[in-house]
VOPAGU-2260 file (C-alpha; in pm, 1 decimal, decimal comma):
REM VOPAGU-2260
SITE   aa  ch    i         X         Y         Z
SITE  UNK   A    0     238,1    2881,8    1235,1
SITE  UNK   A    1     265,8    3247,6    1331,8
SITE  UNK   A    2     136,8    3469,8    1049,4
SITE  UNK   A    3     247,5    3784,8    1233,6
SITE  UNK   A    4     610,0    3663,5    1222,2
SITE  UNK   A    5     622,9    3625,0     843,8
SITE  UNK   A    6     801,7    3896,6     649,2
SITE  UNK   A    7     535,4    4160,8     606,6
SITE  UNK   A    8     471,8    4525,6     529,6
SITE  UNK   A    9     237,7    4748,2     336,8
SITE  UNK   A   10     377,3    4616,2       8,9
SITE  UNK   A   11     307,2    4255,1     111,1
SITE  UNK   A   12     -42,9    4354,7     220,3
SITE  UNK   A   13    -115,4    4531,0    -108,0
SITE  UNK   A   14      -4,5    4224,0    -299,6
SITE  UNK   A   15    -268,0    4031,5    -106,4
SITE  UNK   A   16    -557,8    4255,9    -210,2
SITE  UNK   A   17    -854,5    4065,0    -343,7
SITE  UNK   A   18   -1053,8    4162,5    -650,1
SITE  UNK   A   19   -1286,7    4356,6    -423,1
SITE  UNK   A   20    -996,6    4534,8    -257,3
SITE  UNK   A   21    -838,5    4627,8    -590,4
SITE  UNK   A   22   -1172,6    4753,2    -718,0
SITE  UNK   A   23   -1219,1    4976,5    -414,0
SITE  UNK   A   24    -864,6    5109,7    -446,0
SITE  UNK   A   25    -904,6    5178,3    -819,0
SITE  UNK   A   26   -1243,0    5346,4    -764,0
SITE  UNK   A   27   -1101,7    5564,3    -486,8
SITE  UNK   A   28    -804,4    5676,1    -690,8
SITE  UNK   A   29   -1025,1    5749,3    -991,8
SITE  UNK   A   30   -1273,1    5948,8    -780,8
SITE  UNK   A   31    -990,0    6146,0    -621,6
SITE  UNK   A   32    -842,6    6226,8    -962,5
SITE  UNK   A   33   -1180,6    6338,8   -1098,0
SITE  UNK   A   34   -1242,1    6548,9    -786,6
SITE  UNK   A   35    -907,1    6724,8    -836,5
SITE  UNK   A   36    -978,4    6791,3   -1204,5
SITE  UNK   A   37   -1333,6    6918,7   -1152,3
SITE  UNK   A   38   -1278,3    7078,0    -814,4
SITE  UNK   A   39   -1536,3    6867,3    -629,9
SITE  UNK   A   40   -1442,9    6848,3    -259,5
SITE  UNK   A   41   -1725,6    6608,7    -172,6
SITE  UNK   A   42   -1616,4    6367,7    -442,7
SITE  UNK   A   43   -1259,7    6391,1    -310,2
SITE  UNK   A   44   -1371,7    6280,8      34,8
SITE  UNK   A   45   -1554,3    5985,7    -114,8
SITE  UNK   A   46   -1247,8    5889,9    -320,3
SITE  UNK   A   47   -1016,6    5907,4     -21,1
SITE  UNK   A   48   -1254,4    5688,8     180,9
SITE  UNK   A   49   -1278,3    5428,8     -96,6
SITE  UNK   A   50    -898,6    5415,0    -139,4
SITE  UNK   A   51    -826,5    5413,2     234,8
SITE  UNK   A   52   -1051,3    5115,8     310,6
SITE  UNK   A   53    -845,3    4844,8     127,8
SITE  UNK   A   54    -519,5    5004,2     242,9
SITE  UNK   A   55    -638,4    4994,2     603,4
SITE  UNK   A   56    -745,6    4631,0     559,0
SITE  UNK   A   57    -399,7    4543,9     423,2
SITE  UNK   A   58    -227,5    4715,7     717,0
SITE  UNK   A   59    -458,3    4536,0     960,3
SITE  UNK   A   60    -376,1    4197,5     807,5
SITE  UNK   A   61       0,9    4238,5     806,7
SITE  UNK   A   62       8,8    4375,7    1161,7
SITE  UNK   A   63    -216,0    4109,1    1314,5
SITE  UNK   A   64     -19,2    3921,9    1581,6
SITE  UNK   A   65    -230,4    3608,6    1636,7
SITE  UNK   A   66     -69,8    3265,3    1614,6
SITE  UNK   A   67    -228,5    2944,7    1487,3
SITE  UNK   A   68    -109,9    2583,0    1489,6
SITE  UNK   A   69    -232,8    2304,8    1265,5
SITE  UNK   A   70    -222,6    1927,2    1272,7
SITE  UNK   A   71    -334,8    1631,6    1061,5
SITE  UNK   A   72    -438,7    1278,2    1155,0
SITE  UNK   A   73    -503,7     991,8     912,9
SITE  UNK   A   74    -750,8     715,0     983,6
SITE  UNK   A   75    -612,5     475,1     880,3
SITE  UNK   A   76    -256,0     548,4     764,1
SITE  UNK   A   77    -269,4     236,5     546,6
SITE  UNK   A   78    -584,8     204,6     334,8
SITE  UNK   A   79    -673,5     -75,2      89,4
SITE  UNK   A   80    -718,1      27,0    -272,7
SITE  UNK   A   81   -1075,4     123,2    -349,7
SITE  UNK   A   82   -1160,1     201,7      12,7
SITE  UNK   A   83   -1185,8     539,6     177,1
SITE  UNK   A   84    -960,5     691,1     439,4
SITE  UNK   A   85   -1049,4     991,4     650,1
SITE  UNK   A   86    -816,4    1284,6     711,1
SITE  UNK   A   87    -879,5    1486,2    1027,4
SITE  UNK   A   88    -751,8    1844,4    1044,2
SITE  UNK   A   89    -722,9    2051,3    1359,4
SITE  UNK   A   90    -652,0    2423,4    1375,7
SITE  UNK   A   91    -563,2    2582,1    1710,7
SITE  UNK   A   92    -562,6    2954,9    1778,6
SITE  UNK   A   93    -286,4    2986,1    2038,2
SITE  UNK   A   94    -296,4    3366,1    2052,5
SITE  UNK   A   95    -500,9    3590,8    2279,1
SITE  UNK   A   96    -706,8    3747,9    2003,8
SITE  UNK   A   97    -973,9    3584,1    1788,6
SITE  UNK   A   98    -904,5    3525,1    1423,2
SITE  UNK   A   99   -1092,5    3660,0    1129,0
SITE  UNK   A  100   -1227,3    3454,1     842,4
SITE  UNK   A  101    -993,4    3163,7     758,9
SITE  UNK   A  102    -987,0    2947,4     448,8
SITE  UNK   A  103    -821,3    2612,6     517,2
SITE  UNK   A  104    -694,6    2412,4     220,8
SITE  UNK   A  105    -504,8    2083,8     217,8
SITE  UNK   A  106    -289,6    1983,0     -75,5
SITE  UNK   A  107    -364,3    1630,7    -201,5
SITE  UNK   A  108    -270,8    1445,6    -523,6
SITE  UNK   A  109    -542,2    1450,5    -787,4
SITE  UNK   A  110    -561,2    1068,8    -767,2
SITE  UNK   A  111    -715,6    1097,9    -422,2
SITE  UNK   A  112    -988,1    1340,7    -526,3
SITE  UNK   A  113   -1050,4    1717,4    -533,5
SITE  UNK   A  114    -854,0    1949,3    -310,6
SITE  UNK   A  115   -1050,8    2001,6      13,9
SITE  UNK   A  116   -1130,9    2356,1     126,0
SITE  UNK   A  117   -1294,6    2471,1     450,7
SITE  UNK   A  118   -1413,5    2815,6     557,9
SITE  UNK   A  119   -1376,2    2893,8     927,5
SITE  UNK   A  120   -1565,5    3208,3    1019,1
SITE  UNK   A  121   -1397,1    3282,5    1348,2
SITE  UNK   A  122   -1176,4    3098,0    1594,2
SITE  UNK   A  123   -1190,6    3238,7    1944,8
SITE  UNK   A  124    -877,1    3301,8    2151,2
SITE  UNK   A  125    -722,2    2974,9    2269,3
SITE  UNK   A  126    -989,8    2791,1    2076,0
SITE  UNK   A  127    -970,2    2532,0    1801,0
SITE  UNK   A  128   -1164,1    2392,8    1507,9
SITE  UNK   A  129   -1170,6    2039,0    1371,1
SITE  UNK   A  130   -1273,0    1939,5    1019,4
SITE  UNK   A  131   -1228,3    1622,9     817,3
SITE  UNK   A  132   -1247,6    1498,4     460,9
SITE  UNK   A  133   -1232,1    1165,0     281,2
SITE  UNK   A  134    -986,2    1040,3      21,0
SITE  UNK   A  135    -999,6     731,9    -197,0
SITE  UNK   A  136    -779,3     576,6    -463,4
SITE  UNK   A  137    -813,4     268,5    -681,2
SITE  UNK   A  138    -439,0     273,9    -746,1
SITE  UNK   A  139    -173,7     145,3    -508,4
SITE  UNK   A  140      99,5     380,2    -396,4
SITE  UNK   A  141     223,7     627,8    -138,3
SITE  UNK   A  142      57,2     965,6    -162,7
SITE  UNK   A  143     177,4    1281,3      16,6
SITE  UNK   A  144     -82,2    1490,5     197,2
SITE  UNK   A  145       2,4    1852,6     261,6
SITE  UNK   A  146     132,8    2095,2     338,0
SITE  UNK   A  147    -172,8    2254,8     490,9
SITE  UNK   A  148    -237,8    2601,7     350,4
SITE  UNK   A  149    -415,5    2881,3     534,0
SITE  UNK   A  150    -569,8    3185,4     374,2
SITE  UNK   A  151    -633,8    3479,3     607,6
SITE  UNK   A  152    -900,2    3736,4     521,9
SITE  UNK   A  153   -1022,0    4059,9     676,7
SITE  UNK   A  154   -1392,9    4096,6     768,2
SITE  UNK   A  155   -1465,7    4299,8     453,3
SITE  UNK   A  156   -1291,5    4058,9     214,4
SITE  UNK   A  157   -1052,9    4329,4      95,1
SITE  UNK   A  158    -724,1    4150,0     160,7
SITE  UNK   A  159    -609,0    3789,6     180,4
SITE  UNK   A  160    -273,7    3654,6     292,1
SITE  UNK   A  161    -157,6    3297,8     226,5
SITE  UNK   A  162      49,0    3098,6     473,2
SITE  UNK   A  163     161,0    2734,4     465,9
SITE  UNK   A  164     246,3    2482,8     734,6
SITE  UNK   A  165     561,8    2280,3     686,3
SITE  UNK   A  166     437,4    1940,7     806,7
SITE  UNK   A  167     299,2    1677,5     570,1
SITE  UNK   A  168     187,6    1315,0     595,2
SITE  UNK   A  169     185,2    1011,4     368,8
SITE  UNK   A  170    -114,0     792,2     295,0
SITE  UNK   A  171     -22,2     440,3     184,8
SITE  UNK   A  172    -274,6     271,9     -43,2
SITE  UNK   A  173    -208,1    -100,9     -28,4
SITE  UNK   A  174    -351,8    -385,4    -239,3
SITE  UNK   A  175    -684,1    -528,6    -133,1
SITE  UNK   A  176    -639,0    -834,0      87,2
SITE  UNK   A  177    -881,6   -1122,3      50,3
SITE  UNK   A  178    -938,9   -1360,4     338,4
SITE  UNK   A  179    -812,1   -1704,4     240,1
SITE  UNK   A  180    -943,1   -2031,2     384,3
SITE  UNK   A  181    -713,1   -2204,6     636,9
SITE  UNK   A  182    -621,5   -2505,2     426,0
SITE  UNK   A  183    -344,1   -2754,9     497,9
SITE  UNK   A  184     -53,7   -2651,0     278,0
SITE  UNK   A  185     210,0   -2867,3     109,7
SITE  UNK   A  186     495,3   -2932,7     351,0
SITE  UNK   A  187     267,8   -2945,5     652,2
SITE  UNK   A  188     163,5   -3271,2     810,9
SITE  UNK   A  189    -142,7   -3330,7    1018,1
SITE  UNK   A  190    -157,9   -3615,3    1266,0
SITE  UNK   A  191    -160,3   -3706,4    1628,7
SITE  UNK   A  192      79,9   -3722,5    1918,2
SITE  UNK   A  193     381,2   -3501,6    1864,2
SITE  UNK   A  194     219,5   -3332,9    1561,7
SITE  UNK   A  195    -102,7   -3227,8    1727,7
SITE  UNK   A  196      34,6   -2918,5    1897,7
SITE  UNK   A  197     240,5   -2789,4    1609,0
SITE  UNK   A  198     232,8   -2844,9    1235,7
SITE  UNK   A  199     531,0   -3026,0    1093,2
SITE  UNK   A  200     729,7   -2904,6     795,0
SITE  UNK   A  201    1032,5   -3032,2     612,2
SITE  UNK   A  202    1214,8   -2704,9     660,9
SITE  UNK   A  203    1231,2   -2566,3    1009,6
SITE  UNK   A  204    1452,0   -2585,8    1313,6
SITE  UNK   A  205    1602,5   -2932,3    1366,4
SITE  UNK   A  206    1466,2   -3121,5    1662,9
SITE  UNK   A  207    1742,8   -3312,5    1836,3
SITE  UNK   A  208    1508,8   -3608,7    1905,4
SITE  UNK   A  209    1475,3   -3837,8    1600,9
SITE  UNK   A  210    1169,2   -4050,0    1530,4
SITE  UNK   A  211    1093,2   -4362,4    1330,4
SITE  UNK   A  212    1063,4   -4342,9     955,0
SITE  UNK   A  213     712,0   -4299,5     820,6
SITE  UNK   A  214     588,4   -4356,6     470,4
SITE  UNK   A  215     635,0   -4039,9     267,7
SITE  UNK   A  216     923,1   -3898,1     472,8
SITE  UNK   A  217    1204,8   -3739,6     277,8
SITE  UNK   A  218    1499,8   -3981,3     270,0
SITE  UNK   A  219    1734,8   -3686,2     293,6
SITE  UNK   A  220    1620,9   -3648,5     653,5
SITE  UNK   A  221    1746,2   -3993,0     759,8
SITE  UNK   A  222    1946,4   -3971,8    1082,1
SITE  UNK   A  223    2210,5   -4241,4    1030,8
SITE  UNK   A  224    2352,7   -4245,2    1383,8
SITE  UNK   A  225    2010,0   -4308,0    1534,0
SITE  UNK   A  226    1935,1   -4564,1    1263,3
SITE  UNK   A  227    2246,2   -4760,9    1362,3
SITE  UNK   A  228    2165,5   -4728,9    1731,0
SITE  UNK   A  229    1802,7   -4841,2    1717,9
SITE  UNK   A  230    1833,4   -5085,4    1431,8
SITE  UNK   A  231    1552,8   -4925,7    1231,2
SITE  UNK   A  232    1531,2   -4635,0     994,1
SITE  UNK   A  233    1512,1   -4307,3    1188,4
SITE  UNK   A  234    1463,6   -3956,2    1055,8
SITE  UNK   A  235    1528,5   -3615,7    1203,5
SITE  UNK   A  236    1207,0   -3462,5    1324,3
SITE  UNK   A  237    1174,5   -3104,4    1216,6
SITE  UNK   A  238     899,1   -2892,8    1358,2
SITE  UNK   A  239     738,7   -2580,9    1232,7
SITE  UNK   A  240     780,9   -2341,5    1524,8
SITE  UNK   A  241     560,8   -2045,1    1592,2
SITE  UNK   A  242     760,9   -1858,1    1328,0
SITE  UNK   A  243     823,3   -2109,3    1050,5
SITE  UNK   A  244     975,2   -1971,3     733,1
SITE  UNK   A  245     784,9   -1890,1     417,2
SITE  UNK   A  246     855,0   -1688,1     104,7
SITE  UNK   A  247     619,8   -1532,2    -148,4
SITE  UNK   A  248     781,6   -1496,3    -489,9
SITE  UNK   A  249     616,9   -1227,4    -705,4
SITE  UNK   A  250     688,2   -1213,6   -1077,0
SITE  UNK   A  251     696,3    -843,2   -1172,3
SITE  UNK   A  252     841,3    -881,0   -1522,3
SITE  UNK   A  253     658,3    -650,7   -1761,4
SITE  UNK   A  254     683,5    -908,0   -2038,5
SITE  UNK   A  255     511,8   -1167,5   -1818,5
SITE  UNK   A  256     184,1    -977,6   -1773,3
SITE  UNK   A  257    -103,1    -852,8   -1985,8
SITE  UNK   A  258    -367,9    -587,7   -1950,2
SITE  UNK   A  259    -346,9    -239,4   -1802,0
SITE  UNK   A  260    -463,9     -57,8   -1493,5
SITE  UNK   A  261    -636,5    -218,6   -1195,8
SITE  UNK   A  262    -778,9    -492,4   -1421,3
SITE  UNK   A  263    -438,0    -615,5   -1541,0
SITE  UNK   A  264    -285,6    -950,3   -1457,4
SITE  UNK   A  265      -3,9    -768,8   -1277,3
SITE  UNK   A  266    -242,6    -602,3   -1032,1
SITE  UNK   A  267    -416,7    -936,6    -978,6
SITE  UNK   A  268     -78,1   -1092,7    -902,0
SITE  UNK   A  269       9,1    -814,2    -656,4
SITE  UNK   A  270    -323,9    -860,2    -480,4
SITE  UNK   A  271    -267,2   -1235,1    -472,0
SITE  UNK   A  272      77,2   -1189,2    -315,1
SITE  UNK   A  273     -69,7    -950,1     -56,7
SITE  UNK   A  274    -347,8   -1192,9      37,0
SITE  UNK   A  275    -117,3   -1494,4      54,1
SITE  UNK   A  276     150,4   -1308,2     250,1
SITE  UNK   A  277     -99,3   -1175,7     503,6
SITE  UNK   A  278    -254,4   -1520,9     532,7
SITE  UNK   A  279      79,9   -1687,4     602,0
SITE  UNK   A  280     179,2   -1425,2     859,2
SITE  UNK   A  281    -150,5   -1484,3    1036,7
SITE  UNK   A  282     -74,5   -1857,1    1047,2
SITE  UNK   A  283     255,9   -1797,5    1224,5
SITE  UNK   A  284     499,7   -1800,8     933,0
SITE  UNK   A  285     795,2   -1566,4     923,1
SITE  UNK   A  286     710,1   -1447,1     574,7
SITE  UNK   A  287     917,2   -1248,5     330,1
SITE  UNK   A  288     840,2   -1111,9     -14,3
SITE  UNK   A  289    1083,9   -1173,5    -298,4
SITE  UNK   A  290    1052,9   -1034,4    -650,5
SITE  UNK   A  291    1226,0   -1135,2    -970,7
SITE  UNK   A  292    1460,8    -837,8    -924,2
SITE  UNK   A  293    1597,1    -989,8    -602,8
SITE  UNK   A  294    1415,3    -741,5    -380,9
SITE  UNK   A  295    1343,8    -884,0     -36,5
SITE  UNK   A  296    1098,2    -736,2     209,4
SITE  UNK   A  297    1066,3    -684,2     496,7
SITE  UNK   A  298    1430,4    -617,2     574,2
SITE  UNK   A  299    1601,2    -891,4     779,4
SITE  UNK   A  300    1537,7    -841,2    1148,6
SITE  UNK   A  301    1265,4    -580,5    1101,4
SITE  UNK   A  302     991,4    -821,0    1213,9
SITE  UNK   A  303    1166,5    -942,1    1527,9
SITE  UNK   A  304     918,9    -896,6    1809,0
SITE  UNK   A  305     656,1    -759,4    1572,0
SITE  UNK   A  306     291,2    -854,6    1599,1
SITE  UNK   A  307     122,7   -1026,4    1300,6
SITE  UNK   A  308     -50,2    -698,0    1215,0
SITE  UNK   A  309     281,3    -512,3    1212,5
SITE  UNK   A  310     453,9    -781,8    1007,4
SITE  UNK   A  311     169,1    -780,9     756,5
SITE  UNK   A  312     187,0    -402,4     739,9
SITE  UNK   A  313     553,8    -407,9     644,4
SITE  UNK   A  314     477,3    -658,1     370,4
SITE  UNK   A  315     184,4    -453,9     238,5
SITE  UNK   A  316     388,9    -133,2     242,7
SITE  UNK   A  317     632,4    -286,4      -4,4
SITE  UNK   A  318     355,5    -424,3    -223,1
SITE  UNK   A  319     194,9     -79,1    -230,6
SITE  UNK   A  320     481,0      56,5    -440,3
SITE  UNK   A  321     599,7    -248,7    -633,7
SITE  UNK   A  322     616,3    -182,0   -1006,9
SITE  UNK   A  323     691,6    -362,0   -1329,5
SITE  UNK   A  324    1051,0    -467,8   -1378,6
SITE  UNK   A  325    1229,4    -471,4   -1713,0
SITE  UNK   A  326    1413,0    -792,1   -1624,0
SITE  UNK   A  327    1380,0   -1095,8   -1840,7
SITE  UNK   A  328    1408,3   -1377,5   -1590,5
SITE  UNK   A  329    1394,1   -1516,2   -1239,0
SITE  UNK   A  330    1769,6   -1553,2   -1197,3
SITE  UNK   A  331    1807,0   -1296,0    -919,8
SITE  UNK   A  332    1520,1   -1446,5    -725,8
SITE  UNK   A  333    1684,0   -1785,6    -758,8
SITE  UNK   A  334    2002,6   -1645,6    -605,6
SITE  UNK   A  335    1810,8   -1504,8    -309,1
SITE  UNK   A  336    1628,7   -1834,6    -255,3
SITE  UNK   A  337    1935,5   -2054,2    -275,6
SITE  UNK   A  338    1932,2   -2096,5     102,4
SITE  UNK   A  339    1596,5   -2271,9      88,8
SITE  UNK   A  340    1260,7   -2193,2     242,1
SITE  UNK   A  341    1011,7   -2388,5     447,6
SITE  UNK   A  342     720,4   -2295,3     223,1
SITE  UNK   A  343     749,9   -2122,9    -112,8
SITE  UNK   A  344     449,4   -1963,0    -283,5
SITE  UNK   A  345     521,5   -1827,6    -630,4
SITE  UNK   A  346     287,0   -1595,6    -820,0
SITE  UNK   A  347     411,1   -1590,4   -1179,3
SITE  UNK   A  348     293,4   -1471,5   -1517,2
SITE  UNK   A  349     377,6   -1601,1   -1862,7
SITE  UNK   A  350     680,0   -1833,6   -1862,3
SITE  UNK   A  351     925,8   -1939,0   -2126,4
SITE  UNK   A  352    1131,3   -2257,4   -2118,9
SITE  UNK   A  353    1416,8   -2097,3   -1923,8
SITE  UNK   A  354    1192,5   -1961,3   -1648,9
SITE  UNK   A  355    1008,5   -2291,3   -1632,5
SITE  UNK   A  356    1340,5   -2464,1   -1568,8
SITE  UNK   A  357    1428,7   -2214,1   -1295,0
SITE  UNK   A  358    1101,6   -2281,8   -1116,3
SITE  UNK   A  359    1174,7   -2652,0   -1141,2
SITE  UNK   A  360    1507,4   -2596,6    -964,8
SITE  UNK   A  361    1351,3   -2371,8    -702,2
SITE  UNK   A  362    1112,8   -2647,6    -604,1
SITE  UNK   A  363    1400,8   -2858,0    -476,4
SITE  UNK   A  364    1496,4   -2584,8    -229,3
SITE  UNK   A  365    1169,1   -2572,1     -37,6
SITE  UNK   A  366     980,0   -2818,0     177,7
SITE  UNK   A  367     648,1   -2722,2      24,0
SITE  UNK   A  368     582,6   -2526,8    -292,2
SITE  UNK   A  369     268,0   -2371,9    -437,9
SITE  UNK   A  370     269,1   -2184,2    -767,7
SITE  UNK   A  371     -14,3   -1957,8    -880,0
SITE  UNK   A  372      30,6   -1973,4   -1256,1
SITE  UNK   A  373    -148,1   -1689,5   -1435,7
SITE  UNK   A  374    -298,0   -1751,5   -1776,8
SITE  UNK   A  375    -221,0   -1394,8   -1879,6
SITE  UNK   A  376    -383,2   -1427,5   -2221,8
SITE  UNK   A  377    -724,2   -1423,9   -2052,7
SITE  UNK   A  378    -647,1   -1081,4   -1904,0
SITE  UNK   A  379    -560,2    -951,2   -2248,0
SITE  UNK   A  380    -887,3   -1083,7   -2386,3
SITE  UNK   A  381    -706,0   -1291,7   -2646,8
SITE  UNK   A  382    -909,5   -1599,3   -2567,4
SITE  UNK   A  383   -1169,6   -1740,0   -2334,2
SITE  UNK   A  384   -1070,9   -2070,0   -2180,8
SITE  UNK   A  385   -1343,5   -2334,1   -2162,4
SITE  UNK   A  386   -1306,5   -2655,5   -1961,1
SITE  UNK   A  387   -1312,1   -2862,3   -2280,0
SITE  UNK   A  388   -1087,2   -2627,1   -2475,4
SITE  UNK   A  389    -763,4   -2591,4   -2276,1
SITE  UNK   A  390    -460,7   -2410,9   -2409,8
SITE  UNK   A  391    -203,7   -2681,1   -2479,5
SITE  UNK   A  392     104,9   -2470,7   -2403,9
SITE  UNK   A  393     -40,5   -2352,3   -2073,4
SITE  UNK   A  394    -151,1   -2705,2   -1984,4
SITE  UNK   A  395     195,7   -2840,3   -2061,8
SITE  UNK   A  396     354,5   -2586,2   -1828,2
SITE  UNK   A  397     123,9   -2706,5   -1552,0
SITE  UNK   A  398     224,1   -3067,2   -1614,5
SITE  UNK   A  399     595,3   -2981,9   -1606,0
SITE  UNK   A  400     562,7   -2793,2   -1277,5
SITE  UNK   A  401     346,5   -3063,0   -1126,4
SITE  UNK   A  402     599,8   -3330,3   -1212,4
SITE  UNK   A  403     866,4   -3116,4   -1045,5
SITE  UNK   A  404     667,2   -3125,4    -721,8
SITE  UNK   A  405     481,8   -2794,5    -735,6
SITE  UNK   A  406     119,5   -2765,8    -631,5
SITE  UNK   A  407     -15,0   -2577,4    -933,0
SITE  UNK   A  408    -304,5   -2332,8    -909,2
SITE  UNK   A  409    -402,3   -2213,0   -1256,2
SITE  UNK   A  410    -545,4   -1859,8   -1236,3
SITE  UNK   A  411    -748,8   -1696,2   -1507,9
SITE  UNK   A  412    -916,3   -1358,0   -1531,0
SITE  UNK   A  413   -1221,7   -1350,1   -1307,3
SITE  UNK   A  414   -1117,9   -1642,2   -1086,9
SITE  UNK   A  415   -1188,3   -1627,0    -715,0
SITE  UNK   A  416    -863,7   -1631,1    -520,2
SITE  UNK   A  417   -1014,7   -1786,7    -201,6
SITE  UNK   A  418   -1162,0   -2072,7    -405,4
SITE  UNK   A  419    -838,1   -2111,0    -594,4
SITE  UNK   A  420    -643,0   -2120,9    -267,9
SITE  UNK   A  421    -870,5   -2388,8    -129,7
SITE  UNK   A  422    -745,0   -2625,7    -399,1
SITE  UNK   A  423    -391,3   -2594,3    -256,3
SITE  UNK   A  424    -495,0   -2846,9       7,8
SITE  UNK   A  425    -386,3   -3185,5    -129,6
SITE  UNK   A  426    -665,8   -3357,6      65,9
SITE  UNK   A  427    -947,7   -3137,0     -62,5
SITE  UNK   A  428   -1148,8   -3301,7    -337,0
SITE  UNK   A  429   -1442,7   -3060,8    -345,1
SITE  UNK   A  430   -1281,1   -2759,0    -507,4
SITE  UNK   A  431   -1407,8   -2661,4    -853,0
SITE  UNK   A  432   -1043,3   -2606,9    -949,6
SITE  UNK   A  433    -942,5   -2962,1    -866,9
SITE  UNK   A  434    -949,9   -3091,1   -1223,9
SITE  UNK   A  435    -784,0   -2780,4   -1363,1
SITE  UNK   A  436    -482,0   -2793,2   -1135,3
SITE  UNK   A  437    -445,6   -3164,6   -1169,8
SITE  UNK   A  438    -417,1   -3218,1    -795,0
């Protein structure tokens, strides 16, 4: 920024007079008028001096030729909700003359806190100053920071001129991610030999070498040519490569959730989707987010060659801005998922019979399927579920989904997501949620 290159003049300088400068100018003019009326030469000299001081300060400010440059750095650019991020500001004086008093102010949304202001007494020629401030938000979203505003002042505080930088940045506040235990998920198989190096899944890239049928194998994977050749039932071996496929289905329907603000069932569901998605990416899955509106993120091909941290970042960026939808069903998500997935994890709110039927159909399109079924009434405070007093409608929905092949995780307000996720392992019998999910 070059303040000396902005349109300027005595009029612009006078508009920038502070309260002190206006007071001096008014006092000088009044003294000069009184001196003229009463014929007091000494008073006239005083009046002229008082009036000339703010005018001289204004001329000095508008004719100053120093140049300053500003920059901003966020640490980090992507901050979890409820945690602080630090904004670093740097101001460089690239002119050959020192600056006067500077007031630095950054424009931030009120959600992130009060607007930061810094007073810099003097910046030497070719020198710089660095300051920083912290921001924090409990609400997800993308928040613009800037532009940076600079207020220039003369040494006597008579005149101030305001200038703004053009550059701005964006702070992304993403959902909080909880670390989930590395459980064996539905669709994976643990064993020895050819399964020890890589986990097996029923949806992956076909291996051209068939193997003998094992108890529990899907009959749809029978390889008939090899069966006829070897005289025994053979199935196509499908391996989960380093980038096996997975999808996280997030139910954003407004009618499916209860509560408001960060304590609502919707925000819990968004946080659950963020934790599950990040967990799956870390385990080597090529993970995508799908909502009931048909939205898919990240965009196809955007994660090619990306590190797990980068892939998780793209997923979290979308979850940072996801909002309620006014849709009434999961039909669009069903269309997106018609090609099938290796592993499908659905995070859904209240369901009616139609949506329950859609989830039943979706189960047939994935090798493994886990549904986090939210008992949204507990978020609304309508009831408190006790182990011996289950809600019959909610329990029936669990039974229907379980019969369809889903691994059901029933989530209620206050539940621990890591403990809930642990019960997704079909071999784990120690989870406190084992009886509730009926696994």
